[in-house]
C-alpha positions as CSV (number, residue, x, y, z in Angstrom):
1,M,-4.2,-1.7,7.4
2,I,-6.4,0.7,5.3
3,A,-8.9,0.9,8.1
4,A,-6.2,1.8,10.6
5,L,-5.0,4.5,8.3
6,R,-8.5,5.9,7.9
7,S,-8.8,6.0,11.7
8,A,-5.5,7.7,11.9
9,K,-6.6,10.3,9.3
10,A,-9.8,11.0,11.3
11,A,-7.7,11.6,14.4
12,L,-5.2,13.8,12.6
13,E,-8.1,15.8,11.0
14,H,-9.6,16.3,14.5
15,G,-6.2,17.5,15.8
16,Y,-5.6,19.7,12.8
17,H,-9.0,21.4,12.7
18,E,-10.2,21.3,16.3
19,I,-7.0,21.7,18.3
20,C,-4.8,23.8,16.0
21,G,-7.5,25.7,14.1
22,G,-6.2,24.4,10.7
23,E,-3.0,26.4,10.8
24,P,-0.9,25.3,7.8
25,D,2.3,25.1,9.9
26,S,0.8,23.2,12.8
27,I,2.4,19.9,13.9
28,W,-0.7,18.1,12.5
29,A,-0.4,19.4,8.9
30,D,2.4,17.2,7.5
31,P,1.3,13.9,9.0
32,L,-2.3,14.6,7.7
33,K,-0.9,15.2,4.2
34,E,1.1,12.0,4.3
35,V,-1.7,9.8,5.5
36,T,-4.1,11.4,2.9
37,A,-1.6,10.8,0.1
38,V,-1.2,7.1,1.1
39,L,-5.0,6.7,1.3
40,D,-5.4,8.4,-2.1
41,R,-2.9,6.0,-3.7
42,A,-4.6,3.0,-2.1
43,D,-8.0,4.2,-3.3
44,A,-6.6,4.7,-6.8
45,H,-5.1,1.3,-6.8
46,Q,-8.3,-0.4,-5.6
47,S,-10.3,1.3,-8.4
48,T,-8.2,-0.1,-11.2
């Protein structure tokens, strides 16, 4: 599941930066923030 989320994050980052130019109000911004938050929590949990 984590691998799938990392893949999704890569796709969202591409969309956010390459397609929308990193606009903070783009449709890519919120999903990217959500996936990043989940992965950050998973990484923190694995390091404990």
